[in-house]
C-alpha positions in Angstrom: 97.1 42.4 -0.3 97.7 45.9 -1.6 97.4 46.1 -5.4 100.8 47.1 -7.2 101.0 49.7 -9.8 100.0 47.0 -12.6 103.6 46.3 -13.8 104.6 42.8 -13.7 108.1 41.6 -12.4 110.8 40.6 -14.6 110.7 36.7 -15.1 114.1 35.1 -15.6 115.0 31.7 -16.5 118.3 30.6 -15.7 117.9 26.9 -16.7 120.3 24.4 -15.0 122.8 26.5 -12.8 125.3 26.0 -9.9 123.8 27.3 -6.7 126.7 29.7 -5.7 126.8 31.8 -8.8 123.0 32.4 -8.7 123.3 33.1 -4.9 125.9 35.8 -5.5 123.9 37.3 -8.3 120.9 37.8 -6.1 123.0 39.5 -3.5 124.7 41.7 -6.3 121.0 42.5 -7.6 119.5 43.4 -4.2 122.5 45.3 -3.3 122.5 47.5 -6.3 118.8 47.9 -6.8 117.1 51.3 -6.5 113.6 52.4 -5.3 112.5 52.2 -9.0 114.1 48.8 -9.7 111.6 46.3 -11.0 111.0 43.2 -8.8 112.3 40.1 -10.4 111.5 36.3 -10.2 114.0 34.0 -11.2 113.4 30.3 -12.2 116.2 27.7 -12.0 117.1 24.1 -11.3 120.4 23.6 -9.3 123.3 21.1 -9.6 123.2 18.7 -6.4 124.0 20.9 -3.3 123.0 20.9 0.5 122.7 24.4 1.7 122.9 25.7 5.4 120.7 28.6 6.2 121.9 31.3 8.9 120.7 29.2 11.8 121.8 25.9 10.2 123.5 23.4 12.4 126.0 21.1 10.7 124.8 18.2 12.9 121.5 18.1 10.7 123.8 17.0 7.8 124.3 13.3 8.4 126.3 12.5 5.8 127.1 14.7 2.8 129.2 12.4 0.7 130.0 13.7 -2.8 127.4 16.4 -2.7 129.0 19.9 -1.6 127.6 21.7 1.3 127.2 25.6 1.0 126.8 28.0 4.4 124.2 30.4 2.9 122.6 33.6 4.1 119.0 32.5 3.8 116.9 31.8 6.7 116.1 28.2 8.1 118.2 25.1 8.3 119.4 22.7 6.2 117.7 21.3 2.7 118.8 19.8 -0.6 118.5 21.1 -4.2 119.1 19.1 -7.1 118.1 18.1 -10.8 114.2 17.8 -11.1 113.5 20.3 -8.4 111.9 23.6 -9.3 113.4 26.7 -7.5 111.7 30.2 -7.5 113.8 33.1 -6.1 111.6 36.2 -5.5 113.8 39.5 -5.4 110.8 41.8 -4.3 110.9 45.5 -2.8 108.8 44.6 0.2 108.3 48.1 1.5 107.2 49.3 -1.8 104.7 46.0 -1.8 103.9 47.0 1.8 104.5 43.5 2.4 106.0 42.1 5.4 108.1 38.8 6.0 105.3 36.8 7.6 103.0 37.9 4.6 105.6 37.0 1.8 106.1 33.4 3.6 102.3 33.1 3.7 101.8 34.0 -0.2 104.4 31.6 -1.2 102.9 28.7 0.9 99.4 29.6 -0.5 100.6 29.7 -4.0 102.0 26.3 -3.5 99.0 24.9 -2.1 96.9 26.6 -4.9 99.1 24.8 -7.5 98.5 21.6 -5.9 94.8 21.9 -5.4 94.5 22.6 -9.4 96.3 19.1 -9.8 93.7 17.6 -7.0 96.0 17.4 -4.1 95.4 18.4 -0.8 98.1 20.0 0.9 98.9 22.3 4.0 101.0 24.8 5.6 102.2 24.4 9.2 102.4 27.3 11.6 105.9 26.9 13.2 107.5 24.9 10.2 107.4 27.0 7.2 106.8 25.0 4.1 104.0 23.0 2.2 103.2 19.3 3.3 101.1 16.4 1.5 100.1 13.7 3.8 102.7 14.8 6.3 105.4 14.9 3.9 107.3 18.1 2.8 107.0 18.9 -1.0 108.2 22.5 -0.8 110.9 24.3 1.4 111.1 28.0 1.9 114.2 30.2 2.7 114.3 33.9 2.6 116.8 36.8 3.3 115.4 40.4 3.8 117.9 43.2 3.3 117.5 47.0 2.9 113.7 46.0 2.9 114.0 43.8 -0.2 113.9 39.8 -0.3 115.7 37.3 -2.1 116.2 33.6 -2.0 112.6 31.8 -2.1 111.2 28.4 -2.4 112.0 25.0 -3.8 109.2 22.7 -5.0 110.1 18.9 -5.4 108.7 18.0 -8.8 110.5 15.0 -10.5 113.6 14.3 -8.6 115.7 11.7 -6.7 114.6 12.1 -3.3 117.5 9.8 -1.8 119.9 12.8 -0.7 117.2 14.1 1.7 118.0 10.9 3.6 121.7 12.4 4.3 120.4 15.2 6.1 117.6 16.1 8.6 115.4 18.2 6.4 114.7 21.8 7.7 116.4 20.4 11.0 113.6 18.1 11.7 115.0 14.5 12.2 113.0 11.7 10.5 111.2 14.1 8.3 109.8 12.6 5.2 109.6 14.5 1.7 107.6 13.9 -1.5 107.4 15.2 -4.5 104.7 16.3 -7.5 105.0 13.3 -9.6 104.3 11.1 -6.6 100.7 12.5 -6.5 100.0 13.8 -10.1 100.6 12.3 -13.6 101.7 15.0 -16.1 103.3 15.0 -19.5 104.9 18.6 -19.7 106.7 19.8 -16.6 106.3 23.4 -18.0 102.7 23.0 -16.4 103.9 22.8 -13.1 106.3 26.0 -13.3 104.1 27.9 -15.3 101.1 27.3 -12.6 103.3 28.0 -9.7 104.6 31.2 -11.2 101.1 32.3 -11.9 99.8 31.7 -8.5 102.7 33.6 -7.3 101.9 36.5 -9.1 98.4 36.7 -8.2 99.2 36.0 -4.5 101.8 38.9 -4.7 99.4 41.4 -6.1 100.9 41.6 -9.5 98.1 42.1 -12.1 95.9 39.0 -12.9 98.9 36.6 -12.8 98.7 35.8 -16.5 101.8 34.8 -18.2 102.1 33.9 -21.6 103.5 30.2 -22.3 106.2 31.5 -24.3 107.7 33.5 -21.2 107.5 30.9 -18.8 109.4 28.3 -20.9 111.5 26.5 -18.1 111.9 22.9 -18.3 113.1 20.7 -15.6 116.3 18.6 -16.5 114.8 15.7 -18.6 118.1 13.8 -17.6 117.3 14.0 -13.9 117.8 10.7 -12.0 114.8 9.6 -10.3 114.3 7.3 -7.3 112.5 4.1 -7.8 
């Protein structure tokens, strides 16, 4: 992958935030950025929401119940966001990075796989079903939008959450697709380890310096009050 000019992206930690305001902010940032605007990485955790991609079909929402549904402008079908899930949005000038959409998808998938390898977990990507899978179950979902040569949206990694809402949809448009999360495979005391590790692997995979980030800079903590299944 082409080396960058040595500058690191601006990493922003939005904490716990509703989906729509963050989505609108991504759109605004992408519309207003110039050729010299630094790339940004946004780390966030959303309130419960189902989002439909541009190609999303309502038939894949089996029973939304009390969870709102948002028609988004990302690629892909339907997915769920909620407390205990790590969401990372990548606002990247792909032309400057000399990176195509497929290359970005691969970099994201490889970063998640590398993170899980660090924890001793074997994971795979699927050529025709973007995302990352452990033992056939989806652990990370991807959804991107490219406009004016720049990307926004990104990935969602299930870390330590209630997975029950996924049963209300056909995840990513696949009926019967099972999902999993990091805590089902790894014991960890500090969830920042997951966020730090994934951000580091993403920066390395996308060609930013050596991916070194100080702990103080990556201080995102998943909602400790998240309701868990089981």
